[in-house]
Steps between C-alpha positions, in 0.01 A plus 500: 500500500625208295711736288696615807572142603611405151730799462648444844572136422658590166714768665617260768597243239698757298679692773816395682422423863682809641300734274170327576561507875595868490160598360288231668644515850390688807646581839546259788266202492300674223187525714419849376565391143224240534268711714495785249307274262301326773371830641324584173332158513349609832306785342164380373338703223132600531347540153200720426272392217212633292706795379502414131877487479628306200867584550720696734706796384828480693675809357607765752716808529751493784744779583435652160563178307223327303502123556305217342445364851607598854817292464860627512805287421697502823872583497721191485877489478726331247245392240786418264538184709163385371517585130756665268272800439416538869344834588460600134270203434297584811473869407370418152252244629371740765454772239313265267275393788433860603661467843773688687840342564717600795873466426731381778809682624679164469405445137710348225381763249571872527199720566559692175484182293179390671350844442595483133334161460146640533321831545272349766499642854771354724602533863846472657568313824766644729717351771642795692881500535744699717643685196230761449669661202489167318134444596413850382663438161304178459172667592562795270584263219178306565302823478677602180405169340133529585453285810190630672536375859779398736410189698718527809555171680538546876508144636859398417727658766673161526465183298237249603612148591447355153641155548434375148688799362783469749546131424609583144689823569532760221310381192698517175334683212486358148765632259442863405276572800601730787340731752456859389572807709226703322758767427568403142765239571476144625646413836700222340365270772417176322336333797207564731636576846299452821274799557443744783705699745561798272316761705230527768260769376331756722176692455705810418645315201155482341482875455860515381436232234200693370702821474809333354317357201201731482274195488220378728604230745308175554613350829528121479538274801231633736327240721347703783253782546764692692747492213228585250430820691871577521526449123215745449668758724831448319339600170452165327275517194381143557563202726570139403425236761778246462712254697748467212340181376578324828872555443594716800370415850329164514184496707384854424137573433377387155423789271129416468472540877714814520304659215185540710686682778679733259184574303312585820776736609528686170123518433556551128726803534781331302490243221566159649670203335572152629721210392574150623326185382271651235434216257163562332240754402299393804799595716503842334133543593572383854768766530263768372237391752752530784589856401768487229487708184729261312727199549862427413578161349852358509586130485228404247643723227855393585412135442323604180818678388715195568252268331420699189672837484299800387221283359476308825469819706236641266303175518508514880402868522219459249363208699515699826319796344231273355461319832467833681225608259325166551530519878363855508193393303444193716524697824257760366727797432526659157830673582767478773364816664169320563664234718438574868560336836152348469632275222724310745461302817795385707553152633690484827851626427 
């Protein structure tokens, strides 16, 4: 989409190099970063015609939340690096677009302030930590402020080899911006430290997280059928196929490829999401055809935030929703639920 390219270019021109590289970079030689997008290009769509469809209707309900399209705003840390209003601007734009935002553990805005910004459904992303009492207080606070799901990230036991990030070291925040602890007080940390290495989660932690906050748990970071089945056994309410945007282990399977294996293993028993390289409404339809119920979008809305704040994010989300509706109609599906495996054909991976 031309809009995505324009917003990316504007964001790159505005951001200091350390901030841009933090969000743009991947692990290692950034092979997975590139292959996440390339893998979607290797899924051909197979339209059906003669159905009298004038327009697609992309609205869905996922995990109890109504959405204008099967698109969730993926969790992303330190959005105050991109724009003074950071997560607040994103929350308002998501609400106006009719989509769900997932707030990061490593945010620059407290979860209570984000919750107060809109009444729209919101999810909270969790990195598990050794201090369970602290984690429990965060989760209980998220529940008290109306967050509907906990998105538990499981693929960060240690930091990936993010060379672009390492080259700059800790990234200084603009004046007045700091990481929050989501406990009602800022951490006072006015820089973005390298990530990872806090805790290596286990399957037993999934059940504990659900009990600690009283919220359903979406498990994010699954790339194999085996782990999808373990997530189901551990009590996950949904699974998100993700390789952390290519930022952890370089050379892992692209999410479009992993999605098929996970979908085949779960056979529709759990809602299934996927992220990594989604850049258009056609990509959303590709994901649906490969077995996803919805997608998570990350970098595109971050560039939109840096380029144009709340208005930029809303422009981007509106365009994605419209492109999803258009792509549904052109493939011959009135709604996302009508997209099937027959609507896609795979090139050689």
